[in-house]
C-alpha positions in Angstrom: 185.4 -33.0 71.7 186.9 -35.3 74.8 185.9 -39.0 75.8 184.2 -37.8 78.8 181.8 -35.5 77.1 180.6 -38.0 74.7 180.2 -40.2 77.3 177.8 -37.8 78.9 175.7 -37.2 75.9 174.9 -41.1 75.3 173.8 -41.7 79.5 171.8 -38.7 79.2 169.9 -39.8 75.7 169.4 -42.9 78.1 168.6 -41.8 80.9 166.3 -38.8 80.0 163.6 -40.6 78.0 163.5 -43.4 81.4 163.2 -40.9 83.7 160.3 -39.7 81.1 158.3 -43.2 80.9 159.0 -43.2 85.1 157.4 -40.0 86.0 154.8 -40.5 83.1 153.9 -44.3 85.0 153.9 -42.3 88.4 151.4 -40.0 87.0 149.0 -42.6 85.9 149.2 -44.8 88.3 150.4 -47.6 86.3 154.0 -48.6 84.6 153.8 -48.0 80.5 156.0 -50.2 79.8 154.2 -53.0 80.8 152.1 -52.8 78.4 152.8 -53.4 74.7 152.1 -49.9 73.3 153.9 -48.5 76.1 157.3 -50.6 75.6 157.4 -49.7 71.9 156.8 -46.0 72.5 159.7 -46.2 75.3 162.2 -48.1 72.5 161.3 -45.7 69.8 161.7 -42.4 72.1 165.2 -44.0 73.1 166.1 -44.8 69.6 164.9 -41.1 68.5 167.5 -39.7 71.8 170.5 -41.9 70.7 170.2 -40.6 67.0 169.6 -37.0 67.9 172.6 -37.0 70.1 174.1 -38.6 67.9 173.4 -36.7 64.9 174.6 -33.4 67.1 177.9 -34.7 68.4 178.6 -35.4 64.7 177.7 -32.2 63.7 179.8 -30.7 66.6 182.9 -32.6 65.3 182.8 -31.7 61.9 182.6 -28.0 62.8 185.2 -28.4 65.3 187.9 -30.0 62.8 186.7 -27.5 60.0 187.8 -24.8 62.4 191.1 -26.4 62.5 191.7 -27.1 59.2 190.4 -23.6 57.7 193.2 -22.0 60.2 195.7 -23.8 58.4 193.9 -23.3 55.2 192.8 -19.8 55.4 195.0 -18.7 57.8 198.5 -20.4 57.1 198.8 -21.5 60.6 199.5 -25.1 60.4 200.4 -24.9 64.3 196.7 -25.0 64.7 196.1 -28.1 63.4 198.4 -30.0 64.2 197.9 -28.5 68.1 194.1 -29.0 68.0 193.9 -32.1 66.1 196.8 -34.2 66.8 194.2 -36.0 69.4 191.9 -36.6 66.6 194.3 -37.5 64.3 195.5 -40.2 66.7 192.4 -41.5 67.6 191.8 -42.4 63.8 195.0 -43.8 63.2 194.5 -46.0 66.2 190.8 -47.2 65.4 192.3 -48.1 61.9 194.7 -50.3 63.5 191.9 -52.2 65.2 190.2 -52.8 62.3 188.5 -50.0 61.1 188.6 -48.5 57.4 189.6 -44.6 56.5 186.4 -43.0 55.3 186.6 -40.2 52.9 185.9 -37.8 56.0 188.5 -39.3 57.9 190.8 -39.3 54.9 190.3 -35.0 54.1 190.8 -34.3 57.5 194.1 -36.5 57.6 195.5 -35.6 54.4 195.4 -31.9 55.9 196.6 -32.7 59.3 199.7 -34.6 57.5 200.4 -31.3 55.9 200.0 -29.4 58.5 202.8 -31.8 60.2 205.3 -31.2 57.6 205.1 -27.1 57.3 205.7 -27.8 61.8 208.8 -30.3 60.9 206.8 -33.4 62.6 206.6 -34.8 59.2 207.5 -38.4 60.4 203.4 -39.6 60.8 202.5 -38.5 57.1 203.6 -41.2 55.0 202.3 -43.2 57.4 198.9 -41.5 56.7 199.3 -41.4 52.7 200.2 -45.2 52.7 196.7 -45.6 55.0 194.5 -43.6 52.5 195.4 -44.8 49.7 195.4 -48.3 50.8 191.5 -47.5 52.2 190.8 -46.0 49.3 190.5 -49.2 47.5 188.0 -50.4 49.6 185.5 -48.1 49.2 182.4 -49.8 47.9 181.9 -46.6 45.9 183.9 -45.0 43.1 182.9 -41.6 43.8 183.8 -42.2 47.6 187.5 -43.9 46.3 188.3 -40.8 44.2 186.9 -38.3 46.7 189.6 -40.1 48.4 192.4 -39.7 45.9 191.6 -36.5 45.3 192.1 -35.1 48.8 195.2 -37.5 48.8 197.1 -35.8 45.8 198.2 -32.8 47.6 199.8 -34.9 49.9 201.5 -37.1 47.9 202.8 -34.0 46.1 204.9 -33.3 48.6 206.0 -36.3 49.9 206.7 -38.1 46.2 206.4 -35.2 43.8 204.5 -34.4 40.5 204.3 -37.9 39.2 202.8 -40.2 41.4 200.5 -37.4 42.8 199.4 -36.7 38.6 198.6 -40.3 38.8 196.7 -40.0 41.5 194.2 -37.8 39.7 194.3 -39.7 36.6 192.6 -42.6 38.8 189.9 -40.6 39.9 189.1 -39.0 37.2 188.9 -43.0 35.7 186.7 -43.9 38.6 183.8 -41.1 38.2 184.0 -40.6 34.2 180.7 -41.7 34.0 179.5 -40.3 37.5 176.9 -37.0 36.6 176.5 -36.6 40.7 177.0 -32.8 42.0 179.8 -34.4 43.9 181.5 -36.0 40.7 181.1 -32.7 39.3 183.2 -31.2 41.8 185.8 -33.4 42.0 185.9 -33.2 38.0 186.7 -29.9 38.8 189.2 -29.6 40.7 191.0 -32.8 38.9 190.5 -30.2 35.6 191.9 -27.5 37.3 195.2 -29.5 38.9 196.1 -31.6 36.3 197.2 -29.4 33.8 199.3 -27.8 36.9 201.0 -31.7 37.5 201.6 -32.4 34.4 203.7 -28.9 33.8 205.9 -30.1 36.4 206.1 -32.9 35.3 207.1 -31.7 31.9 209.2 -28.6 33.2 206.9 -26.4 31.7 207.6 -22.9 33.1 205.5 -21.2 31.0 202.5 -23.0 31.9 203.5 -22.8 35.9 203.4 -19.2 35.9 200.2 -18.7 34.7 199.1 -21.0 36.8 200.5 -19.9 40.0 200.0 -16.3 39.1 196.4 -16.5 38.7 196.1 -18.7 42.0 197.9 -15.5 43.6 195.7 -13.7 42.8 192.2 -15.2 42.9 190.6 -14.4 45.9 188.3 -17.9 45.6 191.1 -19.3 47.0 192.6 -20.7 50.0 194.8 -18.3 51.1 197.6 -21.3 52.2 197.3 -22.2 47.8 197.9 -18.5 46.8 201.1 -17.8 49.1 202.4 -21.3 48.0 202.0 -20.6 44.9 203.3 -17.2 44.8 206.3 -19.1 46.3 206.4 -21.1 43.5 206.2 -18.5 41.3 208.7 -16.5 43.1 211.5 -19.4 42.3 210.7 -19.9 38.9 211.2 -15.4 38.1 214.6 -16.0 40.0 215.6 -18.4 37.5 214.5 -16.2 34.9 215.9 -13.2 36.3 213.0 -11.4 36.4 213.9 -9.9 39.7 210.7 -7.6 39.7 207.9 -9.5 39.3 209.9 -12.4 41.5 210.1 -9.6 44.2 206.1 -8.6 44.0 205.5 -12.6 44.0 208.2 -12.1 47.8 206.2 -9.7 49.1 202.8 -11.3 48.8 204.7 -14.5 50.5 205.6 -12.0 53.1 202.6 -10.7 53.8 200.3 -13.2 53.9 202.3 -16.6 54.9 201.7 -16.1 58.5 203.2 -19.3 60.2 204.5 -21.3 57.0 207.8 -22.0 56.5 208.1 -20.2 53.1 207.2 -17.3 55.7 211.3 -17.9 56.5 212.6 -18.6 52.8 210.9 -15.7 51.5 212.3 -13.1 54.2 215.7 -14.8 53.8 215.9 -13.8 49.8 214.0 -10.4 50.2 216.9 -9.8 52.7 219.1 -11.2 50.0 217.6 -9.0 47.1 217.7 -5.2 49.3 
């Protein structure tokens, strides 16, 4: 959504109620705004219109960002996110430089954007985004919001700095919501409970646990396709180390079939060519 559209929408939210009040005043032959009830009613109408426009714009913004993230997460198209979301990411980071703090929604989008940027070979902003999300997570008043931001940051930190740093984030997030019984906290705990053993296995070099997790995700239709592809690629790497070519081929074929524009598509194709 461009700036011109936003400005026009807010202008309309002010102009329309004022025109309506003017028309009613003309019909009644007296200026409504000149009376106390009329003035109060006009103010309430203005506020209601502004709130309606604000809510509508936020919903449209949320819908558009969700579609961009879905293109990456569900269709393995990082270019769709970096191209379509580049201006939004820039505006969010610019607002932060002017004093605004990132919130959970900002962190969610920016972390996906940074991951997609890495996948398209434009990783220059990824470290900056990771540092900003980590710093601003500490300024959140609610522990649940802090935990939310750390959980969203974890996949990006895993890519940038490795499993140990990513694991530390989840440990901290888990501590923050230990006594929180809300639905949002339970969702975060569910993700942490699934992801933490994987990170621990990466730290420990526990290939058996990793293969169990990676293959389960690869075959699970409940996981985003991008995650299934990445886990299939990781499983293929372990199978290759173990000399299990049959299982490696199965995982590689999955990557080849679904990776679309992810970088692992090229590495899987190269490995398949090497095998055959």
